[in-house]
FIBABA-901094 format. One record per residue (C-alpha): residue in one letter; x, y, z. Coordinates in nm, 3 decimals, m for minus. Layout:
<tidos>
a X Y Z
...
</tidos>
This chain:
<tidos>
x 8.333 4.342 4.661
x 8.004 4.568 4.728
x 7.729 4.599 4.976
x 7.888 4.477 5.282
x 7.645 4.395 5.585
x 7.701 4.393 5.973
x 7.601 4.016 5.915
x 7.832 3.889 5.642
x 8.110 3.670 5.753
x 8.389 3.876 5.729
x 8.605 4.091 5.991
x 8.489 4.434 6.041
x 8.837 4.597 6.118
x 8.996 4.959 6.061
x 9.271 4.742 5.843
x 8.995 4.601 5.654
x 8.862 4.939 5.583
x 9.179 5.089 5.485
x 9.226 4.786 5.275
x 8.921 4.832 5.106
x 8.984 5.188 5.069
x 9.344 5.155 4.882
x 9.176 4.940 4.635
x 8.921 5.207 4.566
x 8.610 5.014 4.740
x 8.489 5.356 4.897
x 8.140 5.241 4.984
x 8.251 4.927 5.155
x 8.510 5.101 5.331
x 8.242 5.361 5.422
x 8.027 5.072 5.529
x 8.285 4.926 5.787
x 8.362 5.242 5.931
x 7.994 5.290 5.991
x 7.962 4.962 6.188
x 8.251 5.041 6.366
x 8.136 5.364 6.459
x 7.818 5.218 6.590
x 8.005 4.962 6.777
x 8.253 5.174 6.930
x 8.141 5.531 6.971
x 8.389 5.662 7.225
x 8.640 5.609 6.924
x 8.654 5.957 6.709
x 8.935 5.877 6.477
x 8.694 5.660 6.313
x 8.467 5.949 6.249
x 8.777 6.170 6.126
x 8.836 5.864 5.929
x 8.492 5.820 5.753
x 8.492 6.196 5.694
x 8.824 6.198 5.504
x 8.692 5.876 5.279
x 8.365 6.074 5.216
x 8.566 6.356 5.094
x 8.762 6.144 4.879
x 8.486 5.951 4.730
x 8.291 6.278 4.633
x 8.598 6.392 4.447
x 8.596 6.020 4.272
x 8.974 6.018 4.350
x 9.183 5.728 4.488
x 9.389 5.750 4.816
x 9.725 5.843 4.704
x 9.974 5.543 4.731
x 10.275 5.577 4.993
x 10.565 5.628 4.829
x 10.863 5.428 4.863
x 11.177 5.645 4.975
x 11.503 5.498 4.840
x 11.811 5.584 5.097
</tidos>
């Protein structure tokens, strides 16, 4: 992906941002979070998610994968 813009024909949701983040597309995920913050400024959880992602992007690390537990 790359260079997502508000006029693009795609869904801008937290889920889409999370998928992009999981795939290592940090810049695209950050852009979606910015769009969501602009459209829902009262949702402070978006700012927290974006700050966490910025930190990950600066360190150049992928988000840790959820580990399956065996019962």
